[in-house]
C-alpha positions in Angstrom: 1.2 4.7 -24.2 1.7 4.2 -20.5 5.3 4.0 -18.4 3.3 1.5 -15.4 2.1 -2.2 -16.1 -1.4 -1.1 -16.8 -2.7 -3.1 -14.0 -4.2 -0.5 -11.6 -4.2 2.3 -13.7 -8.1 3.0 -13.6 -7.6 6.4 -15.7 -6.1 4.8 -18.9 -8.6 1.9 -18.6 -11.2 4.3 -18.6 -9.8 6.2 -21.3 -9.6 3.4 -23.4 -13.2 2.0 -22.8 -14.4 5.3 -24.1 -12.4 5.3 -27.2 -13.6 2.1 -27.7 -17.1 3.3 -27.3 -16.5 6.1 -29.6 -15.3 3.4 -32.4 -12.0 3.8 -32.3 -9.6 0.2 -32.0 -6.8 0.1 -29.2 -3.7 -1.0 -28.7 -2.2 -0.1 -25.3 1.5 -0.1 -24.5 2.9 0.0 -21.1 6.0 -2.3 -19.2 5.8 -5.7 -17.6 7.8 -6.0 -14.1 8.2 -9.2 -12.6 5.4 -9.1 -10.3 2.7 -7.8 -12.6 -0.4 -9.9 -13.0 -2.1 -11.0 -16.6 -4.8 -8.3 -17.8 -7.4 -9.3 -20.4 -9.3 -6.6 -21.9 -11.2 -6.5 -25.1 -8.1 -4.7 -27.1 -4.9 -5.6 -27.9 -2.0 -4.9 -25.2 1.5 -4.6 -25.3 3.7 -4.7 -22.3 7.7 -4.3 -22.9 10.2 -6.1 -20.3 13.0 -3.5 -19.6 16.4 -3.9 -18.2 15.7 -1.5 -15.8 13.0 -0.9 -13.4 13.7 2.8 -12.0 16.0 6.0 -12.5 17.3 7.1 -16.0 18.7 4.1 -17.3 14.9 3.1 -17.0 13.6 6.1 -18.4 16.3 6.1 -21.6 15.2 2.4 -22.3 11.6 2.8 -22.5 11.9 5.8 -24.7 14.1 3.7 -27.0 11.8 1.0 -27.2 8.4 3.0 -27.6 10.3 5.1 -30.3 11.3 1.6 -32.4 8.1 0.3 -31.5 6.2 3.4 -33.0 7.9 3.6 -36.1 6.6 0.4 -37.3 3.4 0.3 -35.4 0.0 0.6 -37.1 -2.4 3.7 -35.9 -3.4 6.7 -36.7 -3.2 8.5 -33.6 -0.7 8.1 -30.6 -1.9 9.0 -27.1 1.1 9.8 -24.7 0.0 9.5 -21.0 2.3 11.8 -19.2 5.6 13.3 -19.8 7.8 10.3 -19.6 6.1 8.9 -22.9 5.8 12.0 -24.6 9.3 12.4 -26.2 9.0 9.4 -28.8 5.6 9.9 -29.1 6.0 13.6 -30.5 9.2 12.4 -32.7 7.3 9.5 -34.8 4.3 11.8 -35.3 6.7 13.9 -37.0 8.4 11.3 -38.7 5.1 9.3 -39.9 2.7 12.6 -40.0 0.7 11.0 -36.9 -1.7 12.7 -34.8 -0.8 13.0 -31.2 -2.8 13.3 -27.9 -1.1 14.1 -24.7 -2.8 12.8 -21.4 -1.0 15.1 -18.2 -2.1 12.7 -15.1 0.1 15.5 -13.0 2.5 18.5 -13.3 5.3 16.2 -13.8 8.1 18.8 -13.7 7.0 19.7 -10.2 7.0 16.1 -9.2 8.0 15.3 -5.3 10.5 12.6 -6.9 12.7 15.4 -8.9 12.3 18.0 -5.8 16.1 17.2 -5.1 17.3 16.0 -8.3 18.0 19.1 -10.4 19.5 17.4 -13.3 16.5 15.0 -13.7 14.3 18.0 -13.9 16.0 20.1 -15.8 16.0 17.3 -18.6 12.4 16.7 -17.8 11.8 20.5 -18.6 13.3 21.0 -21.0 11.3 18.0 -22.9 8.3 19.7 -22.0 9.7 22.9 -23.5 10.6 21.8 -26.7 7.2 19.9 -27.6 4.6 21.5 -25.5 4.1 24.3 -27.3 3.6 22.6 -30.5 0.9 20.2 -29.2 -2.6 20.6 -30.7 -4.8 18.4 -28.3 -3.9 18.4 -24.6 -6.0 17.3 -21.3 -5.0 17.2 -18.2 -6.7 16.5 -14.5 -8.0 19.7 -12.9 -8.4 23.5 -13.6 -5.2 24.2 -11.7 -2.8 22.2 -13.8 -4.6 23.2 -17.2 -4.4 26.9 -16.2 -0.6 26.5 -15.4 -0.1 24.8 -18.8 -2.2 27.9 -20.5 0.0 30.1 -18.6 3.2 28.9 -19.3 3.1 27.5 -22.8 -0.2 29.5 -24.1 -2.0 26.2 -25.6 -5.4 25.6 -24.6 -5.6 22.4 -22.1 -9.1 20.4 -21.7 -9.9 19.4 -18.5 -10.9 15.4 -17.8 -10.9 14.7 -14.2 -10.1 11.1 -13.0 -13.4 10.0 -11.5 -14.8 6.9 -11.1 -18.0 5.8 -13.4 -21.6 6.1 -12.0 -22.4 2.8 -10.5 -24.9 1.5 -7.5 -22.8 1.6 -4.0 -20.8 -1.1 -3.3 -21.5 -3.7 -0.9 -19.5 -3.3 2.0 -17.3 -5.8 3.5 -17.6 -7.6 6.9 -15.2 -5.6 9.1 -15.3 -8.9 11.6 -13.5 -10.5 8.4 -10.3 -8.1 9.1 -10.5 -7.9 12.6 -12.8 -4.9 13.3 -15.3 -5.0 16.5 -18.7 -3.8 15.3 -18.9 -0.8 17.9 -15.4 0.8 16.5 -14.8 3.2 14.1 -12.8 2.6 10.6 -10.9 5.1 8.8 -9.3 4.0 5.5 -6.2 5.3 3.1 -5.8 3.8 -0.2 -3.6 4.1 -3.0 -1.8 1.8 -5.6 1.5 3.5 -4.7 1.6 5.5 -1.5 4.5 7.6 -2.0 6.3 9.6 1.1 4.4 12.9 2.0 0.6 11.0 1.2 -0.4 11.2 4.4 -0.2 7.7 6.0 2.6 8.0 8.8 0.8 11.0 10.2 -2.4 9.1 10.4 -0.9 6.2 11.9 0.8 8.4 14.8 -2.5 9.8 15.4 -3.8 6.8 16.4 -2.2 6.8 19.5 -4.6 9.8 20.5 -7.6 7.5 18.9 -8.4 4.4 21.3 -11.4 3.1 19.4 -10.5 3.8 15.7 -9.1 1.4 13.5 -6.7 2.6 10.3 -7.3 0.5 7.3 -4.1 1.0 4.7 -4.8 -0.4 1.5 -2.2 -0.4 -1.5 1.5 0.1 -1.9 4.7 1.7 -1.6 7.7 3.8 0.6 4.7 5.1 3.1 3.0 1.9 3.4 6.4 0.2 4.1 6.8 2.9 6.8 3.4 2.2 8.5 4.0 -1.5 8.3 7.2 -0.8 10.2 5.8 1.1 12.7 3.2 -1.8 13.3 6.2 -4.1 14.5 7.3 -1.5 17.6 3.9 0.7 18.4 1.6 -0.3 21.3 -1.9 -0.1 19.2 0.1 -2.0 16.4 -3.4 -4.0 16.3 -5.4 -1.4 15.2 -3.2 -0.5 12.2 -4.3 -3.0 9.5 -2.3 -3.3 6.0 -3.3 -4.7 3.0 -1.4 -5.2 -0.6 -3.3 -3.0 -3.2 -6.1 -5.3 -4.7 -8.6 -5.3 -7.8 -10.4 -2.2 -8.0 -13.8 -3.9 -7.6 -12.7 -5.5 -3.7 -10.7 -2.3 -3.0 -14.6 -0.4 -3.3 -16.1 -3.0 -1.3 -13.3 -2.5 1.6 -13.5 1.3 1.5 -17.7 1.2 1.7 -17.3 -0.6 4.8 -15.3 2.1 6.9 -16.6 5.2 8.2 -14.2 8.0 7.2 -11.8 8.7 3.7 -8.1 9.6 4.2 -6.2 11.9 2.0 -3.3 14.0 3.4 -1.1 14.5 0.2 1.4 17.0 1.9 1.5 20.4 0.0 5.8 20.1 -0.5 6.0 20.3 -4.0 3.6 22.2 -6.8 3.1 18.6 -8.0 1.2 17.8 -4.6 -0.3 21.6 -4.2 -2.4 21.1 -7.4 -3.3 17.5 -7.4 -6.7 16.0 -7.0 -6.5 12.7 -5.8 -8.0 10.0 -7.4 -9.0 8.4 -3.7 -11.0 11.7 -3.1 -13.9 10.2 -5.7 -12.9 6.6 -4.6 -14.2 7.2 -1.3 -17.1 9.4 -2.1 -18.6 6.8 -4.5 -18.4 4.5 -1.5 -20.3 6.7 -0.1 -18.2 8.2 3.3 -17.1 10.9 4.0 -13.5 12.4 3.9 -10.7 14.3 6.0 -8.2 15.7 3.4 -5.5 18.2 3.0 -6.5 21.8 2.6 -5.3 22.0 -1.1 -6.6 24.3 -3.8 -8.4 21.6 -6.1 -10.1 19.7 -2.8 -10.9 22.7 -1.6 -12.9 23.7 -4.6 -14.8 20.4 -4.3 -15.3 20.8 -0.8 -16.9 24.2 -0.5 -19.5 23.4 -3.2 -20.0 19.9 -1.6 -19.5 19.8 1.9 -18.9 16.0 2.7 -16.2 16.0 5.2 -13.3 18.3 6.8 -10.3 20.1 5.7 -7.4 19.7 7.9 -4.2 22.2 8.0 -2.2 20.8 10.8 -0.7 16.9 10.2 0.7 17.0 13.9 -0.6 13.6 15.8 -2.8 15.4 18.5 -4.6 17.9 16.3 -5.1 15.6 13.5 -6.6 13.0 16.0 -8.6 15.9 17.3 -10.0 16.6 13.6 -10.6 12.8 12.8 -12.6 12.2 15.9 -14.8 15.0 15.1 -15.6 14.0 11.6 -16.5 10.2 13.1 -18.6 12.1 15.5 -20.2 15.2 14.3 -23.6 15.3 13.6 -22.9 16.8 10.3 -22.4 13.5 9.1 -26.2 13.0 8.3 -26.1 16.1 5.9 -22.8 15.2 4.6 -24.7 12.0 3.0 -26.9 14.2 0.8 -23.7 16.2 0.0 -21.8 12.9 -0.9 -25.0 11.7 -2.8 -25.0 14.6 -4.9 -21.0 14.1 -5.5 -22.2 10.6 -6.8 -24.8 12.0 -9.3 -22.3 15.0 -10.4 -19.1 13.7 -10.7 -18.9 10.4 -13.2 -16.8 9.3 -15.7 -19.8 9.0 -17.8 -20.1 13.2 -17.9 -16.0 13.8 -17.9 -15.9 11.5 -21.1 -17.6 13.7 -22.9 -14.8 16.5 -23.2 -12.9 13.1 -24.1 -15.6 12.7 -26.9 -15.5 16.5 -27.9 -11.3 16.0 -28.1 -11.4 13.2 -30.5 -14.4 13.9 -32.7 -12.4 15.2 -35.6 -9.9 12.7 -35.5 -12.6 9.8 -35.7 
């Protein structure tokens, strides 16, 4: 069960494929939005059309719909993805005697959206405190979040990072097709939902100090919209290139055509601080180095595999200097070897070995 429309959720798709390979049958449940695209996969999919799209009424309607759906649904195991689907999954697991597995995609109760919504944060925290200590099978996206849950609830939490599957490097898109001269440098920031404080605006403003650099922003969300508004007024608008979110296979080709991947989440909430952004591995699997915020999980990877630059300041001139260094440094040749190591060592095939252990006794 997932609270999004499933189209761009690569983690959920990979988990489903891995479980099918183990011998499970899958029924994936999400929601249907007015703009949702069709999904064709080799397992059953149900998407709810809900009367609300966001806020408390959305979560209430989602949880009620999930509860009554699960009350009659066939199946042996309920897999709840994130805290916003866990409550009905837990209730039904007790009522019907079903096995429950919890996949925590983030540190949900410390998410940016709850920073100033104290009542909502209290509600989600109470739900988590009530259910989490009773869970038997839990996994999450990195070691930092797993350690926090262990300390808070004394529950062993496995780590299954959200990493692309092993594959050949994608064939780059010809830059001329999106208006970039062959001698220019291109940086990219991508995300299916680019929320506030993900670094897109800081990067766009730094471009003023980088006359031969183009910024490719691919995705959707509040910061994508902000950069789109900036593009209407700034003097370097022709070097701001925006695309809406796209199919993952096409996205990889655009990423591979760039010189540097940007991942600049701000350390303004614990969920951001302890994140390990999917795009970090998307960049490295596409063969390009990264410029990223100096956050614990990112630093852990970059210390072991030096393949880019960590930054502490997002002030436009200082950020521009870091980008310029990352694009021109002689270390780029050394980074290529480290990127190849990452491509070999960090793959979904390896991560899914942990999934097999988690689900093995549920077959």
